[in-house]
C-alpha positions, 0 to 999 in steps of 0.5 A: 563543517568547521565549528560543527564539532565541539571540543568536548567531541559531542555533536551540536544540534545547532551547528548540525542543523545549519550545517545541513542548511548549508550543504543543502543550499550547496547541493542546489546549486552546484548540482552535485550528485553522489558521485561527485569530487569533494572539494578539500576542507579546512581542518577541524578545530576541535577532535573528531567525533566518536562514532562509538560514543554510546560505550563512552558514558560520558560523551554518550547518548540514548537508544530511542525507540524510532517509529517505522512506520510505512506502509508494507505490514512489517511493523519492524522494530527501529532503534536510534542512538541520539546525541545532542539531538542528532541520529548518530546510528540506527539498530534494529531488534535485539530485544530477546532472543530470536527464536520461532516462538519469539521472533525477532522485527528485524527491519529491512533496507526501508527501514534501514534508511529511515534516517534519511526521512528525518536528517536528509538533505532534501528535507523541507525545512520553510513553508514555501509559496510558487514564485509566480502564484495569484491569491484567488485566480492562482496566476499563471497556473500551467506553471504548477510542477515547472514554477520557481520557489519563495519563502514564506512565513508560516503565518503568511502560509496559513493565511493564505490557505485559510483565504483560499479555503474560504473563498471556495467555501464562499464562492462555490461551496464545500464540494468544491474542496476536493481532498484528494486520494484517500486522506478522510482520516487525516487531521486536515479531513477533521479540520474541514468538516469543521469547517462544513465538510469537503468532496473525498475520494474513494479508491480500490487501491491496494485490494482491489476488487476485493473491496464490495466483492469480498464482504458481499458473497460473505468473506471478512472485509476484502477477504483479509484476515482468515488464513491459519496462525504462522505456528501451522506453517510447517503442518502445511504439505504445501503452501502456495504463493498466488501472486504477489512477493514478500520478499520484496513487498513485505521483507522484513521479518515475514520469510522468517516465518516460511523458512520454517515451514521450508526445514520441515519439509513444505514444499512451495508453489508461485502463480503469477507471471514472474518467477519472482525473489521469494519463488526462487527462495523457496524454489517454487515450482511456477505455474504461469500466469498472465496478468489479469487472466487469473479467473481463466486459469481458476476456472479451468482448474476448477473444471479439471477438478470436477473431471478428476472427482467424476472419474473418481466420486468423492477423491478430490472434491470435499463434497460435503464441506462445500455444501455446507460452507457455500452455495452455487457451486453446481444445481445442489445447492441454490442461493433464495434469491437467484434469479436465474437456474444456472450454476457455476458447474454447467458454467465450466462444463459449457453447457450454456455456450458449448465451451467447455473451460478445459485446461486447454481454454483456459491455456490459451488465455492465460498462456499457462501449459494444459499440463499446469493447469491439471496438476494445480487441479490435482494439488488441490484434491482434498487429501493434500494438506495445501496452504494456499496465500494469495496476495491482492495483486491479481484483485488489482487488475481490470474485471477480477470481480470474480477472482475472490470467489474462483479462489475461494470455492476451489480451496472450499472444493478441496477442503483446504479451510480450518485445520491444520495445514489446509488454508485459503488465505491472504499473504499480505501485509502484516496478514502473513500468518497474522489472522484477524484474530487478535492479541493486542488492542490498542487504545484509543487516541482521545479523538473522535471521528467526526462525519463529512455532511455530506456523502459526495464520494468520486471513484479514484479512478475517475477523480481527475478526469471528475475535475477536469469533465465537472462530471463524475459516477456517484456509486457509494464509497467503494472503500466501505464496501458500498455499491450503488447503482449508477448515478452521473452527477455534477461537480465544480472543483476548484481546490485540491488538498493533499495530505498524508497520500500520494494520489498524483503517482496512485490514481490512475492517470498521472497525465489527467492528475497534472493537467488537473493540477493546472485547472483549479484554482488553488492547490496546496499540502503537506510535504516533508520532502518535495514529493510530486505532490509537492511539485504540483502546488501552489503552497506546500506546508512542511510537516514533521516526519515520525520521528519528530512527534510525541511518538506512536503505537503500533500491533496488534489490530488487522486494521493498522496492517501492523504484527499481530504477536507485538506491539511497538511504542515508539516515542519522540527521537528529536525537536521538530527540525528547521520550521517543519510542524506537526500535523496537528499544528499545521490544522490548529493555525489553520482553523485558527485562521479560518475562525473555527473553534480550534479547542472542540477540533483537536481537544486533546494535545498529541501528547496526551494522544499517545499516552491515551492510546498505551494506556487503553492498549491491551492484550490476551494473555495466556489463558485467553483473557484481555488485560492492560498492557500496561502499568501506570503509576501517578510517577508516571503521569507526573512525570509525562504532564499527562491527564489519567489514573494510575492501573495496574498492568502486565509491564511497567510503563517505563519498562515497555519505553526503554524496551519499545516492544512487547511481544507475545511467545508462542509455540504450536497450540497456544492460546494464540493458535488461529485457523482461518474460519474456524467460528464458522466453520464450528456453527456456521449458523451461529457464525452466518456470514452477511449474505441473504444465504447466510453462507459464503456465495459462489452465486452471488446474485446481490454482487451480480445485480450490484456490479450491472447497476454500477455503470461501469463495465460495458458490452458485458452482463455480470452472472451471478456465478463466476466466469470469465471475462476479457478485462478491458485493457487486457491480454486480448487487447494486446491483439488487433485481431485475437482470432488470427493472433495478429498482434496490435499496437500495444502487444505488451501486457505491464504490471506494477510489481511493490518494490525493495527500494519503496513502501509504495511512493515512501523512500524513492527519494532516499539516495542509499535505497537509489544506489542499492536499488535501480529503478529498471523496466523488467524485459523477457530474454525473448522478447528483448531479443526480439526488439534488439535491446540488452541489458542496461539499454534505455527503451522509450515505454509508452501507451495512449496515457503517457510515455517514460524511460527507463533502463532494461533488466533482462529476465529469464524470470518473466513470461513472454510478453509480458514486462514490469516496472516497479510501482511509485517512482516519483515523476520527473518529466521531460516538459521539452519532450513530455516523457517521464524520466524516473519511470513513474508506473502510474503514467503508463495507467489510463482513465480505464475501469469496469466491474466495480469501479477497480483501478485496474494498475496491473491490466494495462498494454505498452510497446516499447522501443530502443532509444538514445534521445535523452541521456539517462543516467542512474538514479543514484546519481540524480541530484537530489530534490533540494529547492533554492528558495532563495530569501524571503518573500 
């Protein structure tokens, strides 16, 4: 990098960008890997750059709070040391002491690798189009995912996209434009709404069957937020992790909270198919349950609780509690809209089908030893201070629509809610000890939402099939907890847009996604790296990272999935690199090209939006009153160059920007302490649930009617009370004859854990994380022995949807018959065989659903075998996904 370092020891930003481009081009041409040999370089003409520049005031830079806006819920603090527009190093939270009351928000490996998003060699630098793309027809559409790329100007890129959108609108109508994946809150959605609307999709994704089923039975939105405050954890005798693995999924700061309970003597239990890292760290007792069979397990737990209480009345079940706050547990409490004279207890006892749901009955299905079912039933008794915290993994399975009713019902049978040590809640994202009761309320940006004029909304699991077949089942918008009666509609999609989400990797059936994307007339996306969405597009628009925008405000609000006790204010770290533009700049350009009123669509610029959020943020002080967080002076407003009014607040704006963080100090019993369902339990009439009974409904007629009317479930009638249904592609489907125990074509259950290497699909391109965390295929020792594979062997994994190859990681911690493939890998298909070498979990998720229309990621079945027909180097040795654009078109 001759000439990159200045004679004064500073790193020139212009030189850095030029050198980065040259290095990236070199990687693309040479196919270098991180293990490749380096050639000798010329000696630097000036002095070497001083790593510890911040220690030399005359050469130093500035620490800037840098966004860590990853979809993991951690909201950890990242700070970047910036010298001449380049990040030299990063650090995490060192603001104040680290204590139980003011725990630091320390970044995990993903957050610590964040600078590779902005400064990685694979950063997309210029707008580009497919070499064989042709206007209005798509040209050789079958080359999407295989074609070469050509650099184009921003003017040409925006002109192409605008003309393709307008052509589709003019010929086929606005409904012919599909914004794939969620994305309906994006700025692209905003612009398309001003252009007349578009077709959107709505998927269950992370929350599974908690969508619709939670609110329908009377729980808070998707069942989040009604756990006890983290300060209560040490009051629990036992904490149950039901599914999930926060040590992998949200590792930044949450393990600390459970450590405090561990030090206080709290014991831990883990329920799930694998004894994972969270369970290991807390020395948890393992209750084995196969994927998709949790309803069978919990029905048997309830049965055993009934029998225990029957032997010694009132010793196990808190009857007063469950009668007061729920309906339908037995024939004593009946929902006002009940259509059948049946109830859950009688079902569990076998009154209707002659099959008592004993521990032995469940064991045959879920693989849990009968003695463990009975042990768990005893643990759930009312005299034990138990905090039960579930993830959404058990809900991301087909036919798990009764899970929440059972999970809540079992917890409430023991009276585990609303008091110290007792909780029936969630351990997910920010809801790990951060309940729905807010401490911070972030301000609004000033961009008012714009409603889509169309109700058209495709369920995510059938989105790609809808593009291919031209029809789908409209059942409302599941993400807004709507489930209407089956309505088969025609749809004619000609343009697919990707933004801010990764639908190729996260909507069921990756091969169907590729086929659909090769069918339509035009595909475009925004991207900062060569993502799987970019790979199968016609035009790719390079967008900035979070470090190149005016700033973000994160914290305090449940819907934003961030930490309850702190507000993090990130600022712009560097100017947009190369030719990347912010999302708003891109959409303003598109709007202008389409002849729309740009000022009407975007009346507030990005800096003003950032300021508005800060100025409008309030927090609950130690008196329980919400007050302004930030003091703002006229001088502050002039310095920012924005519109606003001076105001009094708790912390001066410059101080908040310098620290980048404000958190409340906690102590047991303070004004921020919250116990799940506390308001409802204190006054169930004034705080009645939005159900016909006003209570939490174990018997829920509304739910049963909707599930039976939606048209997704075949050959089964949902009851108003919880029952067990063998899931589509569940454990029973691994047999050709379940009764005789004869295994079928796909004898293994597969599930997709969240993984330290990624946050969903984010970070999969980062070299540091690829080296630190491989993408293995986890197999139990028993199954590996039977298949004749050893640790590190390459195996082929396949089912009806597709096939992958991966190195095996053999574990004694997996249930036999269960395998796991981490979620979110970027697909890398070998075109000759159709095999994905990257191990994308979505390659093995066929289009199948049931119940409310769930995307059943954790309910699939596969087979595997040792494979040596394709060489598979470790991912860390793969070349970066750098595109050689050649000359500008």
